[in-house]
N, C-alpha and C positions, 0 to 999 in steps of 0.2 A: 793559508800556507802551512805546509808540512815540512819546510824546509828550515832546518836549525839557523842557518847562515842568514836566511830571509828574516825569520822572525827574531833572530838577535839585532838586523840592521834595524827593524821597524821598531823595535823597544827602545835601541839608542837613538832613533831619530824621534820617538816620543819624548824621552828625557831631555833631549836638546829643546825641543819644540816649547814643552814646558817650562824650562829654565829660560828661554827666549820671552816667554810670556809674564817673565817676573815671579813666578811661583816658588820660590827658593824653600820655604818654610812648609810649605802645603806638601812641597813636592814629599819632604821627609815625613810628614803625617802619613800620606798614600803608602810610601814605602813600609813605613811602621804598621800600618793597618795590613797592607798583604804579607808582610814577613809574620804579624800575628795570627792572620787567618791559616798561613800554610804550617806553624806551628801547630796550632790545634787540629786541622785536619790531620796533618800528617801523623801526627802522636796517636790521633784515634784510628787512623789507617795502618798504624804499625802494631798497635796494642790487639786489633781486630786479626790482622794479616798475617802479623809476623814476618813482614818480608821488605827489608831498607829499599829495597829498588823502587816500590810504591812512593816511599816518601820522596825518593830524588826526581822522581817523574814529575810527582806534584809540584816540587820546586821550579823545574824548568816550566810547567804548565802555568804557575803563577809569575813567573818573572816575564817569559815569552807572549803570551797570550793576555793576562790580564793587565799586566803594568801598561802596555800602550792604551788599552781601553781605559783604564783610570786615571792615567795623565790627560788623556783627551777630555775625559768627563770634568776632570776639576779645572782645566783650561776654560771650557766650555762654561761651566756654572762661575767660574770666577771673573769672566771677561764679558759676557753677555746678559743681556735682560731676557728674562723668562718670554716677553712679549716678540722681540727679535728673532729666537729661536722659533717660536711658533709661527710667525710671518714665512719665515724662511722655509719651513718645511710644506706650509702650506703654497708657497711658489714653486716647489718640487713636485707638486701635485700629489702629494702623501694622502693616501685615502681615508677616511674618516675615522673606519676602524683601528687604526694606527694612531692618526693624530688626537682623538679624544683621550685615550690612556695616557698618551706622553704629555699630553696638556696638562691632565691632571698631578702628573709626577712633577712636571717642569715650574709647575705655579705653586707647588707645595716645597719646593727647596727653600726660598727664602725664610718661610715661618719654620719651617726644621731647624735652620740654621740660628734662627731667634731662639727658639727653644732651647736647643743645645747649649747659646753662650748664657742664657737664663739658669740653666741646670749647673754648668760649670761655675757659675758665679754662686750660687747657692752653695755647692758642694764645698767651693773656697771658704766662705763664710764660715761654714761647720768645721772647718779643719781638715776635711776629709781629702781634698783635690790638692795636690803639690805639684801636677805637671802629669803627662801621659801615664807615667810609671805608676802613679797612685791607682789604676787598675789593677796593676799584679798585688795590692796591699789588700782593695776592698772590691774584688770583681764584683759581687753578688749587689751591694748597695750602689754601687758605682753605675753598673750595667741598669739596675731597675731605676735609679736617677735619671739617666740620660735617655734610654730608650723607652721607659713607661710612657712618657706623656705623647710620645710620638706614635706608640702601638696604640694607645687610647684615642687619639685624634684619627688614625685610619682605620680603625675600628668602626668609630663614630660617623666616618665618613662613608665608609661600605654598607652601613646598616641603614643609611638614609636613602641609599640609591636601590 
């Protein structure tokens, strides 16, 4: 859709759907992540192009296009088992060219979640993690601790194939 009212309606419906699914705090995390991504990308865009309208356009894109997808993804990951999603896709007769990569991603979600919880617990023990705002104080250390194991696992899995 390219219509601003239709996209706004879809964003509102996706937010209501996520609230209905009981994802109150996770919604805030998603919105914070989207906002953080917008701040980084729009700042870099502004520094490169010196055009404020691009930053505003990116905000509209993040809110109206990415937010509904993120809300639906969080609801899906939080409420459905990976095997059920794959069975559903199989019933829809999704081709193997799509199903196999999607299966790999969906099956890695629980492991990624465990790795993130473990990394945050370790950061808490070290006194570095005091909540999501800690990322602003120690971005490199926290980024390396949270994403390092993920990237290592993904790289290892890609090298095996």
